C-alpha positions in Angstrom: -12.8 17.8 -5.5 -9.7 19.5 -4.9 -6.9 19.1 -7.5 -4.3 16.9 -6.7 -0.6 17.9 -7.5 2.7 16.7 -7.6 5.2 18.5 -6.2 8.5 18.4 -8.3 10.1 21.5 -6.9 9.9 19.4 -3.4 11.3 16.4 -4.8 14.0 18.7 -6.5 14.6 19.6 -3.1 14.7 16.3 -1.5 16.8 15.2 -4.4 19.5 17.9 -3.9 19.7 17.7 -0.1 20.5 13.9 -0.4 23.1 14.7 -3.1 24.8 17.5 -0.9 24.9 15.4 2.1 26.4 12.6 0.1 29.0 15.1 -1.6 27.7 13.9 -5.2 27.3 15.7 -8.5 24.3 15.0 -10.4 26.0 12.6 -12.7 27.2 10.3 -9.6 23.0 10.6 -8.4 22.5 9.5 -12.2 25.0 6.8 -12.1 23.9 5.5 -8.6 20.0 5.8 -9.3 20.6 3.4 -12.4 22.8 1.1 -10.5 20.0 0.9 -7.1 16.8 1.2 -9.3 18.1 -1.6 -11.6 19.7 0.1 -14.8 18.9 -2.3 -17.4 18.1 0.0 -20.0 16.0 2.5 -17.9 18.9 5.0 -17.1 17.7 8.8 -16.2 20.0 11.4 -17.1 21.6 13.8 -15.0 19.7 16.7 -17.3 16.5 14.9 -16.3 17.0 14.9 -12.4 17.7 18.2 -12.6 14.9 19.3 -14.7 12.6 18.3 -11.7 13.8 22.2 -10.5 12.0 23.8 -13.3 8.7 21.7 -12.3 6.4 21.2 -15.7 5.8 17.9 -16.9 7.7 14.5 -16.3 7.0 11.4 -17.1 5.6 8.9 -14.1 8.4 6.3 -15.1 11.4 8.7 -14.2 9.5 10.2 -11.1 9.0 6.8 -9.6 12.7 5.8 -10.0 14.0 9.1 -8.4 11.4 8.8 -5.4 12.4 5.1 -5.1 16.2 6.5 -4.9 15.0 8.8 -2.1 13.2 5.8 -0.2 10.0 8.1 -0.3 6.7 7.5 -2.1 5.1 9.7 -4.6 2.5 10.7 -1.6 5.6 12.4 -0.1 5.1 14.9 -2.8 1.4 15.1 -3.4 -0.1 18.4 -2.5 -3.4 19.7 -1.6 -4.8 15.9 -1.6 -4.2 13.4 0.2 -4.0 9.7 -1.3 -3.4 6.4 0.5 0.5 5.1 1.0 1.5 2.5 -1.7 0.1 -1.2 -0.7 3.8 -2.6 -1.3 7.3 -1.5 -1.1 9.5 -1.9 -3.8 13.1 -2.9 -3.8 15.7 -0.1 -4.7 16.9 -2.2 -7.0 13.6 -3.3 -8.8 12.8 -1.6 -12.4 9.5 -0.3 -12.2 7.3 0.8 -15.0 4.2 2.5 -14.6 1.2 0.4 -16.0 -1.2 2.8 -18.0 -3.5 -0.1 -19.0 -3.7 -1.6 -15.7 -4.4 2.1 -14.8 -7.0 2.8 -17.3 -8.8 -0.5 -16.3 -9.5 0.5 -12.7 -10.6 4.2 -14.2 -12.9 2.7 -16.5 -14.0 0.5 -13.7 -14.9 3.2 -11.2 -16.5 5.8 -13.9 -18.7 3.0 -15.4 -20.0 1.6 -11.5 -20.1 6.2 -11.0 -22.5 6.1 -14.0 -20.3 8.8 -15.4 -19.1 9.6 -19.5 -15.6 10.4 -20.3 -16.6 13.8 -20.6 -18.1 14.1 -16.8 -15.1 12.5 -15.9 -12.6 15.0 -17.7 -14.6 17.9 -16.5 -14.1 16.6 -12.9 -10.2 15.9 -13.2 -8.1 18.7 -14.1 -5.6 17.9 -17.0 -7.5 15.7 -19.2 -10.0 15.3 -22.3 -12.0 12.6 -22.6 -10.1 10.9 -25.8 -7.0 11.7 -23.4 -8.4 9.3 -21.1 -9.6 6.7 -23.9 -6.1 6.3 -25.1 -4.9 5.1 -21.6 -6.4 1.9 -22.8 -3.6 2.1 -25.5 -1.0 2.1 -22.5 2.1 4.7 -22.9 3.7 7.0 -21.2 1.7 9.3 -18.5 2.8 12.3 -16.5 3.6 12.1 -13.5 0.6 15.3 -13.0 -1.8 13.0 -14.6 -1.1 10.0 -12.6 -1.5 11.9 -9.5 -4.9 13.6 -10.8 -6.2 9.8 -11.4 -5.0 8.4 -8.6 -6.3 10.8 -6.3 -10.0 10.2 -7.6 -9.1 6.8 -7.4 -8.1 6.8 -3.8 -5.0 4.5 -4.7 -1.1 5.0 -4.5 0.4 5.7 -7.9 3.0 2.7 -7.0 0.1 0.7 -6.8 0.2 0.7 -10.5 3.5 -0.1 -11.3 4.8 -3.1 -12.4 8.4 -4.7 -12.3 10.2 -4.8 -15.5 12.3 -7.9 -16.6 16.1 -6.7 -16.9 16.7 -6.3 -20.8 
């Protein structure tokens, strides 16, 4: 299986292109994103948005907000592997969070159905140890790279494991 990668540099280029077309500062992008993606305590800083240019690690929740602001899906930035498109589109004003527990349940179900141990699965999917995989059962934050790698293995879109969050 090829290693699925989320291209943060491509995301940065898309964000920067939209920003320039609309004559916006990065702070204005962050402000608009907070308004259009829902705000309510889920604000992404301008610094976090510009950090996409550095690559590295970013949380799936923030990337979901950025991709939604662009009117795109995570799949538009996945390299080396194609994953299915999302089964639904989110209203750009809704606040979304990535549901790591539901994601773990889907991974666990497929792992068990395939008769694999956690060690076998971790050797098959880049970026995970067996412990990292089993800790997903507790929920919590995941990086977009982890989400994309597991989504490719599952054959589902990352957005299919997002849930709307009630306004705070």
